[in-house]
C-alpha positions as CSV (number, residue, x, y, z in Angstrom):
1,M,-39.7,38.3,13.9
2,Y,-37.9,40.8,16.2
3,S,-35.6,42.0,13.4
4,T,-38.7,42.6,11.2
5,L,-40.4,44.6,13.9
6,L,-37.3,46.7,14.5
7,L,-37.0,47.4,10.8
8,H,-40.6,48.4,10.6
9,C,-40.1,50.8,13.5
10,A,-37.1,52.2,11.8
11,N,-39.0,52.8,8.6
12,K,-41.8,54.5,10.5
13,F,-39.9,56.7,13.0
14,I,-36.2,57.0,12.1
15,T,-36.4,57.1,8.3
16,P,-38.4,60.4,8.4
17,L,-35.7,61.9,10.5
18,F,-33.2,61.0,7.8
19,M,-35.3,62.6,5.1
20,L,-35.6,65.7,7.2
21,S,-31.9,65.8,7.9
22,N,-31.0,65.7,4.2
23,R,-32.9,68.9,3.7
24,F,-30.7,70.7,6.2
25,L,-27.4,69.1,5.1
26,L,-26.3,72.1,2.9
27,F,-27.2,74.5,5.7
28,L,-25.1,72.6,8.3
29,V,-22.2,72.4,6.0
30,F,-21.3,76.0,6.8
31,F,-21.1,75.2,10.5
32,G,-19.4,72.7,12.4
33,F,-20.4,68.2,15.5
34,G,-17.8,66.4,17.3
35,N,-15.8,67.0,20.3
36,C,-17.0,69.5,22.8
37,L,-14.9,72.6,23.2
38,N,-16.3,74.1,26.4
39,A,-15.2,72.9,29.8
40,Q,-17.4,70.1,31.1
41,T,-17.2,66.8,32.8
42,I,-18.0,64.6,29.8
43,V,-16.2,64.6,26.5
44,T,-17.0,61.7,24.2
45,D,-15.9,60.1,21.0
46,R,-19.5,60.3,19.7
47,P,-21.0,60.9,17.3
48,C,-18.3,61.6,14.7
49,Q,-15.6,59.4,13.2
50,T,-13.0,61.7,14.6
51,E,-12.0,60.6,18.0
52,A,-11.5,63.2,20.7
53,T,-8.0,63.7,22.1
54,N,-9.4,63.6,25.7
55,T,-9.1,60.6,28.0
56,I,-11.7,60.2,30.7
57,P,-10.8,61.1,34.4
58,K,-9.1,58.5,36.6
59,G,-11.5,56.0,38.2
60,S,-14.5,57.1,36.1
61,F,-16.6,54.9,33.9
62,Q,-18.2,56.1,30.7
63,V,-20.8,54.6,28.4
64,E,-21.3,55.9,24.9
65,S,-24.2,54.2,23.1
66,G,-26.3,54.8,20.1
67,L,-28.5,53.6,17.3
68,I,-27.5,53.7,13.6
69,L,-29.8,53.2,10.6
70,Q,-27.8,52.8,7.4
71,Y,-28.6,52.3,3.8
72,D,-26.1,50.7,1.4
73,G,-27.5,50.5,-2.2
74,S,-31.1,50.7,-3.2
75,N,-32.4,47.8,-1.1
76,D,-29.9,47.0,1.6
77,K,-30.6,48.4,5.0
78,S,-28.8,47.8,8.4
79,I,-29.6,48.7,12.0
80,V,-26.9,48.8,14.7
81,L,-28.7,48.7,18.1
82,P,-26.9,49.4,20.2
83,T,-23.4,50.4,19.2
84,S,-21.6,51.0,22.5
85,V,-18.1,52.1,23.7
86,L,-17.3,51.4,27.3
87,R,-14.4,53.4,28.8
88,Y,-12.6,53.2,32.1
89,G,-10.0,55.7,33.3
90,I,-6.8,54.0,34.6
91,S,-5.2,57.4,35.1
92,N,-6.0,60.9,33.8
93,L,-3.8,60.1,30.8
94,F,-4.7,56.5,30.0
95,E,-8.0,54.6,29.6
96,L,-9.2,51.1,28.7
97,R,-11.9,50.7,26.1
98,M,-14.3,48.0,24.9
99,V,-16.6,48.3,21.8
100,H,-19.5,46.0,21.0
101,E,-22.6,46.2,18.9
102,Y,-25.7,44.2,17.8
103,N,-26.6,44.2,14.1
104,I,-29.6,43.7,12.0
105,K,-29.3,43.7,8.2
106,S,-32.0,43.5,5.6
107,Y,-31.2,42.5,2.0
108,G,-33.4,42.6,-1.2
109,N,-36.7,44.1,-2.0
110,D,-40.1,43.4,-0.5
111,S,-40.7,40.3,-2.5
112,S,-37.3,38.7,-1.7
113,K,-36.3,40.3,1.6
114,K,-33.9,38.5,3.8
115,D,-33.0,39.5,7.4
116,N,-29.9,38.6,9.3
117,W,-29.1,39.6,12.9
118,G,-26.3,39.0,15.4
119,I,-23.5,40.4,17.5
120,G,-20.5,42.0,15.8
121,D,-16.8,41.4,16.6
122,L,-15.7,42.6,20.1
123,Q,-13.0,45.3,20.2
124,L,-10.6,45.8,23.2
125,G,-8.3,48.7,23.3
126,A,-6.8,51.7,25.0
127,K,-6.2,55.5,24.5
128,L,-3.1,57.3,25.7
129,F,-3.0,61.1,26.1
130,I,0.5,62.1,24.8
131,L,0.9,65.9,24.6
132,E,-0.9,69.1,25.6
133,S,0.2,72.6,24.8
134,D,-1.8,75.9,24.9
135,K,-3.8,75.1,21.8
136,T,-2.8,71.6,20.7
137,Q,-3.5,68.1,22.1
138,I,-2.3,64.8,20.8
139,S,-3.4,61.2,21.7
140,F,-3.0,57.7,20.4
141,L,-5.7,55.0,20.3
142,S,-5.4,51.3,19.5
143,H,-8.0,48.5,19.3
144,L,-7.6,44.8,18.9
145,V,-10.6,43.3,17.0
146,L,-11.5,39.8,18.2
147,P,-13.4,37.4,15.8
148,T,-16.2,36.8,18.3
149,G,-19.2,37.9,16.1
150,N,-22.0,35.9,14.8
151,T,-22.1,34.6,11.2
152,N,-22.5,37.4,8.7
153,F,-21.2,39.9,11.2
154,T,-17.6,38.7,11.9
155,H,-14.4,39.3,10.2
156,D,-13.4,35.7,11.0
157,D,-9.8,36.8,11.9
158,Y,-8.0,39.1,14.3
159,A,-7.6,42.7,13.2
160,V,-6.2,46.0,14.6
161,R,-7.3,49.6,14.5
162,N,-5.0,52.5,15.3
163,K,-5.4,56.3,15.3
164,L,-3.2,59.3,15.9
165,I,-5.5,61.9,17.3
166,I,-4.7,65.6,17.1
167,G,-6.8,68.6,18.1
168,H,-6.3,72.4,17.9
169,V,-8.3,75.2,19.6
170,L,-8.7,78.0,17.1
171,G,-10.7,80.4,19.3
172,E,-13.1,80.5,22.3
173,K,-15.8,78.7,20.3
174,V,-14.0,77.1,17.4
175,G,-11.8,74.1,17.2
176,V,-10.6,71.4,14.8
177,A,-9.7,67.7,15.3
178,Y,-8.3,65.2,12.9
179,N,-7.3,61.6,12.9
180,L,-4.8,59.6,10.9
181,G,-5.3,55.9,11.1
182,Y,-3.9,52.5,10.1
183,D,-6.2,49.5,10.3
184,Y,-5.3,45.9,9.3
185,Y,-8.2,43.6,8.2
186,N,-6.1,41.0,6.2
187,E,-5.0,44.1,4.3
188,S,-3.7,47.5,5.1
189,I,-6.3,50.3,5.3
190,F,-5.3,53.9,5.9
191,T,-8.0,56.1,7.3
192,Y,-8.5,59.9,7.8
193,S,-11.1,62.3,9.3
194,F,-11.3,66.0,9.9
195,A,-13.9,67.7,12.2
196,L,-14.6,71.4,12.4
197,N,-16.4,72.1,15.6
198,L,-18.4,75.2,16.7
199,N,-20.0,75.9,20.1
200,L,-23.3,77.5,19.4
201,T,-24.1,77.8,23.2
202,K,-22.6,76.4,26.3
203,K,-24.7,73.2,25.8
204,L,-25.0,72.9,22.0
205,I,-22.2,72.0,19.6
206,I,-22.4,71.5,15.9
207,S,-19.8,70.2,13.5
208,I,-19.0,69.0,10.0
209,E,-16.7,66.2,9.1
210,P,-15.2,64.7,5.9
211,Y,-13.7,61.2,6.4
212,G,-12.6,58.2,4.4
213,S,-10.1,55.5,3.7
214,F,-7.6,54.1,1.2
215,D,-6.8,50.4,0.9
216,E,-3.8,48.6,-0.6
217,N,-5.2,48.9,-4.1
218,E,-5.4,52.7,-3.6
219,E,-9.2,52.6,-3.7
220,H,-10.6,55.7,-2.0
221,V,-13.8,55.7,-0.1
222,S,-15.0,59.3,0.7
223,N,-17.8,60.2,3.1
224,F,-19.2,63.2,4.8
225,N,-21.3,63.7,8.0
226,T,-22.6,66.4,10.3
227,G,-24.5,66.5,13.5
228,L,-25.4,68.0,16.9
229,I,-24.3,67.4,20.5
230,Y,-26.4,68.6,23.4
231,L,-25.0,68.6,26.9
232,A,-28.0,67.7,29.1
233,K,-26.0,67.6,32.3
234,N,-22.3,67.8,33.1
235,N,-22.1,64.0,32.8
236,L,-24.9,63.4,30.3
237,Q,-24.7,64.0,26.5
238,L,-27.2,63.5,23.8
239,D,-26.3,63.5,20.1
240,F,-27.8,63.3,16.6
241,S,-25.9,62.9,13.3
242,F,-26.3,61.9,9.7
243,G,-24.0,61.3,6.8
244,L,-23.7,60.2,3.2
245,G,-21.2,58.7,0.8
246,M,-19.5,61.2,-1.5
247,N,-18.2,58.6,-4.1
248,N,-20.2,55.6,-2.9
249,V,-23.8,54.7,-2.2
250,M,-24.3,55.1,1.5
251,N,-26.3,57.2,3.9
252,Y,-27.0,56.9,7.6
253,T,-28.8,58.5,10.6
254,S,-27.7,58.1,14.2
255,I,-28.9,59.1,17.6
256,G,-27.0,58.5,20.9
257,L,-26.6,59.0,24.6
258,S,-23.4,59.1,26.6
259,W,-23.1,59.0,30.4
260,N,-20.0,59.5,32.6
261,M,-20.0,57.9,36.1
262,P,-17.3,59.6,38.3
263,N,-15.2,57.7,40.8
């Protein structure tokens, strides 16, 4: 009942946002969402796939949460509400992290629709800030995936996710960040992402990002997304993003909110 209600709300309110966002995709391609370039209290890993090099300040706690509406194929639809990253700064160079999400997935057409819902696998991890120079930053992130999710939303085994995170400042308002990753989910998966970021104002950032993966069979999955970040306060961020598959059937829309609580 509740999953059907959420899917109905998504169709009524969120799906039109996705349709509108597609019309502006080609326009946004020439700009750049992702990691904030201007000095501010909060820097997040939302909403893009490319993680920020920054770790959060010592003693602070940060919540990064959002909603994702995703379509896979003609009749498959999923909602992640919420998808959340919880971060705690052990020092200015090292943070602990936890990722959790609640999933609703709808299969089939109107005459044979089936809904599943449940909690996804819990992720526990850390990010370490390694190097900073005048225009380059490097960090490393690692997560352990625990098979704690409900049926239909669990990997049923332990897994790992790792990313080398690199960022460069190209100018006062322009920067790039890219990740090279290695995941293991019963097979090796190599991931990549590249974000071009542009500060439109002190509070508004826009970005574009190609990202994808290669598995052991050298199968390449290629995707693209873009979005906006708005700094509502020094410790409060709002974001909107959308993306699509370049060589696969997929599209998604996401909105999110992030909040940093200083020590």
